[in-house]
RODO-2510 file (C-alpha; in nm, 4 decimals, decimal comma):
residues 112
     n   res          X          Y          Z
     1     m     4,5620     9,8880   -10,2549
     2     k     4,3376    10,1740   -10,3627
     3     i     4,6255    10,3268   -10,5585
     4     r     4,6743    10,0053   -10,7560
     5     l     4,3050     9,9878   -10,8291
     6     l     4,2995    10,3526   -10,9425
     7     l     4,6090    10,3033   -11,1616
     8     s     4,4609     9,9902   -11,3170
     9     l     4,1338    10,1694   -11,3836
    10     a     4,3167    10,4695   -11,5340
    11     l     4,5205    10,2423   -11,7602
    12     f     4,2097    10,0554   -11,8698
    13     l     4,0282    10,3818   -11,9502
    14     l     4,3304    10,5113   -12,1426
    15     l     4,3490    10,1955   -12,3531
    16     a     3,9735    10,2031   -12,4133
    17     a     3,9954    10,5665   -12,5269
    18     c     4,2769    10,4847   -12,7712
    19     v     4,0859    10,1947   -12,9225
    20     s     3,7599    10,3879   -12,9558
    21     s     3,9322    10,6911   -13,1110
    22     g     4,1024    10,4820   -13,3780
    23     n     4,4507    10,5471   -13,2420
    24     s     4,5314    10,1828   -13,1969
    25     p     4,8886    10,0871   -13,2721
    26     e     4,9601    10,0098   -13,6366
    27     i     5,0555     9,6520   -13,7097
    28     k     5,3292     9,6157   -13,9701
    29     i     5,3457     9,2963   -14,1677
    30     t     5,6880     9,1972   -14,2868
    31     p     5,6725     9,0086   -14,6153
    32     t     5,8143     8,6598   -14,6061
    33     k     6,0618     8,5268   -14,8574
    34     s     5,8928     8,4195   -15,1764
    35     d     5,8663     8,0539   -15,2663
    36     v     6,0028     8,1493   -15,6081
    37     p     6,3816     8,1653   -15,6068
    38     i     6,5498     8,4806   -15,7279
    39     w     6,8750     8,4700   -15,9209
    40     k     7,1170     8,7481   -16,0096
    41     v     7,3308     8,7841   -16,3210
    42     t     7,6995     8,7797   -16,2201
    43     k     7,8530     8,8631   -16,5599
    44     d     7,7068     9,0539   -16,8529
    45     t     7,5341     8,7960   -17,0694
    46     g     7,2612     8,7564   -17,3260
    47     l     6,8990     8,6452   -17,3063
    48     y     6,8302     8,4176   -17,6043
    49     d     6,5160     8,2850   -17,7718
    50     g     6,6393     7,9262   -17,7774
    51     l     6,9184     7,6799   -17,7152
    52     g     7,2242     7,6504   -17,9311
    53     i     7,4539     7,8588   -18,1414
    54     n     7,1749     7,9731   -18,3771
    55     a     6,9577     8,1250   -18,1045
    56     n     6,8633     8,4917   -18,1463
    57     l     6,9578     8,7516   -17,8873
    58     i     6,6479     8,8967   -17,7175
    59     d     6,8250     9,1301   -17,4766
    60     t     7,1569     9,1955   -17,3056
    61     l     7,1509     9,1376   -16,9301
    62     p     7,3970     9,3449   -16,7267
    63     i     7,5470     9,2349   -16,3949
    64     g     7,2857     9,2555   -16,1197
    65     t     6,9825     9,1774   -16,3380
    66     l     6,7330     8,9762   -16,1309
    67     l     6,5851     8,6582   -16,2750
    68     k     6,3301     8,3982   -16,1760
    69     p     6,2255     8,0682   -16,3322
    70     a     6,0037     8,1387   -16,6323
    71     s     5,8177     7,8130   -16,5899
    72     k     5,6670     7,9243   -16,2528
    73     n     5,8567     7,6428   -16,0827
    74     k     6,0861     7,6647   -15,7832
    75     f     6,3819     7,5752   -16,0028
    76     f     6,5141     7,6801   -16,3395
    77     d     6,4197     7,4641   -16,6358
    78     c     6,7704     7,3967   -16,7705
    79     d     6,9059     7,2012   -17,0618
    80     k     7,2519     7,1249   -17,1921
    81     y     7,3906     7,1611   -17,5377
    82     e     7,7325     7,0987   -17,6789
    83     d     7,9200     7,3156   -17,9232
    84     m     8,2699     7,2339   -18,0496
    85     g     8,3420     7,0039   -17,7554
    86     t     8,2172     7,2426   -17,4861
    87     t     7,8971     7,1649   -17,2945
    88     y     7,6806     7,4599   -17,1867
    89     t     7,3964     7,4617   -16,9362
    90     i     7,1247     7,7041   -17,0452
    91     c     6,8215     7,7880   -16,8272
    92     y     6,4796     7,9252   -16,9174
    93     v     6,4274     8,2430   -16,7124
    94     e     6,2113     8,5517   -16,6755
    95     v     6,3722     8,8905   -16,6247
    96     i     6,1893     9,0302   -16,3211
    97     k     6,2085     9,3972   -16,4243
    98     t     6,0890     9,3550   -16,7846
    99     g     5,8971     9,0261   -16,7838
   100     k     6,0969     8,9077   -17,0876
   101     t     6,1582     8,5355   -17,1021
   102     g     6,4381     8,3434   -17,2660
   103     w     6,7455     8,1317   -17,2173
   104     v     7,0586     8,2352   -17,0278
   105     l     7,3874     8,0648   -16,9419
   106     q     7,3505     7,9185   -16,5926
   107     k     7,7171     7,9797   -16,5048
   108     w     7,6601     8,3579   -16,5147
   109     t     7,3878     8,3484   -16,2473
   110     e     7,3830     8,2979   -15,8715
   111     s     7,1036     8,2318   -15,6238
   112     q     6,9918     8,5191   -15,4011
***
């Protein structure tokens, strides 16, 4: 019984010494997944300043480029346009690395 009491007291004193000396264990916070979805370019494509065939190329996006919705929403702001019988879905995005915004073909992106 006395041994348990002595061990408990020794443990208490050890913990108190650690706390008072600033050697308390470090708490690591793991970041949670963002509410903003991240998308990745799956095929080299362009970032354009508008919809349609007359849009100007802002930048070329290689495979692996990370994107997020430029409108600060949880989803891409997408629109469709048709050219010579083919319908394209184009989404307004922000390139995470550069901050550039523009339109990209949705079919060359995938959710992360």
